[in-house]
N, C-alpha and C positions, 0 to 999 in steps of 0.2 A: 819313400813312397811310389809305387809305380804310377803313371798318367792314367792309368782306370778308375784307381782307388781316389784319386786327388781329383777327377770328372765327377766320381759321385759323393765325394763331401761337396763339392762347390753347389751341385743339384740341389742338394739339399739344405743347405743355406738359405740357397735362393727360394726355397719352398715356402719358406714361413712368411715373407711377404706376399707373399699372392695369397695364401690363405688367411691372411690378416684383412689385405683389400678386402676378398671375396666376400667376409665376415661383414665387415661393415656396409658393405654392397646391401646383403641381404637385410642386417637391420634398417637402414634406410628406405629398403622398398616395405617392409611389414610397419614400420611407424606410419609412413606417411600415408598409406594406406587407412590407417586407426584413426587418422590425425590430417585433416585439410586446412592447410592455411592459407586464409583467401587476404589476396593484397588489395588495397587500394589505390589507385593509380594517384590520388589529389592526396595522396600522404596523409590523412586525418589517423586512420588505424591501419593497423598492420595486421590483424584478424579479426574475425568476430567470436569474442571468447567465452564461452557458457561460464558463467562465472556460479550459475546454481540453476538448477531445475526442481520441477518439482512432480512428483510420480504418484498418480490414484489419491491427491489432497496432500500429500505430503511433503515436505521442503528438502529436496536434495543439493546442498551446497557446497560437497565433494565434486562433482563434473566439470571440472575446471579442463572440457575440450576447446579446442579449435576447430571451429565446423563453419561448415557452408550452408546456411538455410537456403531453401529454394527460392527462386526468385518469385513465385507465384503465390508462396505463405503468406497470409495476413496475419499482423501481429498489432499489438496496443503499444505506442507510442507516448511514453512520460517524459517530459520537461519540467522537473521540480513538481511543484502541486498543478500543473498544467499537463492535459494530456491533447494530441494531434486527431483532427478530426476532420471528416470530407465536407469540404464549404458547403456544396450544395447538397451532398446524396446523407450528409449529419451519419455515416459511416465511421465507427470508431478502429473495427479491423481491417486494418490497410495494407495492399499487397507490399512485400517487404524491399525488394530491391528496389522497386520504380519511387516508393516512398523516400527511401534513403539517397536514392541516387537523384532526385527532382529536387530535396529541400537541402542537398548537400549536407546530411548529417554527420553527426558524430558520434557513436557510439560509443558506450562507457561499458554496456552487460544486458549482455542478453540471456532470459528465463524463460523454462516452459511451465506452465502450469497443466497437465491434460495435453488438451489437444489447443490450449492458446498461449501462445509466446506472447511476450510482454520485453519490450525492451526502455532501457534506462538511457535517455540522450544528455548529453553537457548541457546543462541547466545553463551554464554563459556562455551557450552557442547565439549568435546574431545571426539573424540571415533575413533577408525579406521572405515574407511568406509567400507561397505560389497562388494563383488564384482559385485553388481547386482547392486549396488548405485554409484550415485556422485553427488557431490555437487557443483553447479556452481554459477555465479554473472546472479541474475535477468535479467539484461541487454540481457545477453546473451542467454537465452532462451529464451526472446521474437523472437527472429528471426526463430526460429524452431517452432513456434504454428501458428496456423489458427488465425484470423482477434478475435473472440470469445473468444477463451483464454488467448488473450492478453489483452484484457480488460477486464478480471476476474481476471488477474494476478496483474495489475496495482491499479484496483480498489480496491483490496483484501491487497495489500502494502500498499497503502495511508490508508486504516482506519487501519490497525495494525499499524501505524507510530503514526496518529493522536489518536489513544488510548493510544498509551504511552507515548506520549509530553503532553496529556490533562487529567492532574488529578486532578491539585490542580486550582483554580482561581487565574487569574494574576493581578485582586484588592486587593482584601483584602486574600487571601492564605488558606482560606475555599476549602474543600474536595470538586471538582463537583460531581454533580447528572446525571447520565445519564438519559436522556427520553423515553419511551416507542415509538418505533418503530419511532423514528428519529435521524437522523443526526444531535444531537444537547445534550451538556450538560448543564444543570444549576447550577448555585451558589445557594443555599437556604439564604444564610445569606448577599447577598447584590443585590439577582435578576437578574443577569450577564449570558446572555447566549451565550455559547460558540459552533462554529462551525467549520467543518475540515477548515483547512488552504490551500488557495491556492493562489501560488505566480507568477502571470502573467509575461509572461517576450516576448520580441517579437524577430523572427529572420527573419533575411535579407539576402535572396539572390541576388549579383549583378551581372547583364549580360553588357556586351559590347562587340557589335557586337555579334560574336560567341565564346568567352568565360567568363568564368564564375570569381569573384573573390572567392575565396575560402582561410580561415586562420586557423591556430591553436592554441589554448590558450595550456598553459606550462603544466595543468594537462590531457589534450587527451593522449590517448594510442598514443605509439611512430609511427609518421610517418600519424597518421590521421589528414583531414583536414575537415572543413567545413562551413557553413554560420555564419555569423555574429548573436551575439544573445546577450540580455541583459535585464534587467529584468525594469520593468514601473515604473518610479518615481510616487509619490505622486502627484495627482491632474492633471497628465497625458496622456494624450488619448494614444495610440498603435500607430497608425500614428506619432504621434510625439515623441515616442520613438523610434521607428525606424529612423528615420531620423537623432536625436540626438546619437543613441548610433554607426552609421556609421560615422558621422562626428568625434566624440570624440574618436573612435576607429580606425579609419583609417585614419581621413583628408580629407576624400572626400565628395562631396555632390550626392545625388541620386535624380532622378526624375519618374516618372510616377509607382509611388507603388501601389502593385495590390495583395490585400488577395487572398493566398492558402490556408491555413487551422489551423485546431489548434488537439493540442494531451493536453491530461494530461500527463502530467512525474512526477509520484512520488519522486524524487531523489535529496529534500526530498519531495517537494512539487509543484513543477512547474507547471503553465500551460502553453502551447506554442502558440503563434500565430504568422503562418508564413507567411512573404510575399516575394513576387520576386518584383525588384525592378532595375532599368535602368541607368548606369555611367553618371550623369550628368558633376561634374568638377570637379579637384582639382586633386593633386600628392599623392599618399600613404605613410603616416606618421604614423608609427604604436605606440599606446599607449603599453609600454612596458611591463608593468606589468600585461596587458589583452592578449595580441597578442604576441604570439612568432614569427611568420612567418606568412605570407601573400602574395599573388600573382596570377597571371589572369590565369586560364588553359583553353585548349584547350577540345574538347571531348575525343582527342584522345592522351591525354597527361595528364589524370588526377592521383593526389596521392590517398593514399589508405583513404577512404569514412567511416562515421556514419556507425554503424549497420543497415540492411534493416527496420527494425522495426521501428526507429524513423525517425518523419517528417522531419528532417534533411535530410534523406537519400530519402527518398521522394520528399522533395522539390528541392536536387541538380538533380535527376533524371527525370524530369519533365520539369527543365530549361536546362536537356543536349538536353530533344526533340526537345527543342525551337530553340537551335542553331544549330542543325542538317536543321532543317527546311530552314535558313538563308545560310547555305555553298553551 
């Protein structure tokens, strides 16, 4: 073989590693441009993982890109059943980077619902709260925000709980796969679809003349009374559940059941359906496992009531207005 032929063969063989290296560099550039990884100097996390996104009111749990949120973007920060707020401003949408750095937060997941980002922080994380921040109950902050923010908070918290509690198929145990731009997860092993869970419950406020029947459960805050409430049973209508709950928990019968309204209440996943009703007959006989105390109250002699953001409070205030009309 001539020296010329040998030189051509060596050049051809050497070209393959060069081409392969060039292809690798090209792929690195492409993927790094579409997925930027942000490293935390404190070692708390390796990147901001976008584990779910919501577009136009629909959940997309398939978008799992590492992204770098803009420093100035404002977000909702959840820690378990609590939320981080500005201590002085009472703002609940807080600057992303400044809040994370100031409070030394550990991020579990970051989600986006249209123009609102909400973050799930490690609920086991302990830190000294900065004087400009406060960690309070989600139920408490609902009384301080407008209707739009209230809806966003309830929706965000429900989605966080559903994502956390719906990781595996209840039928076969396989990992659930998120479906793009849908509030749905699917088991590819047995083709079962899983959707956000809602537990429908009825609430009934009973009126007798100008008095309202209010009761308290053992788990209520001290001194707080509210309307009767309970979950709808399998195969039961909301109306039938209202009559049953009143009879079981209070021992009385009602009439003139009137629909009032609904409210999502994700603690953990209730959907409340509220009614007004009129006392018909019977004496109060409390179901002691469910009801600690109950009684008839007039508008000028009321106990402590539920938070103003709850449908229970709205139901009571509307019924109080009805009572005042007949005084």
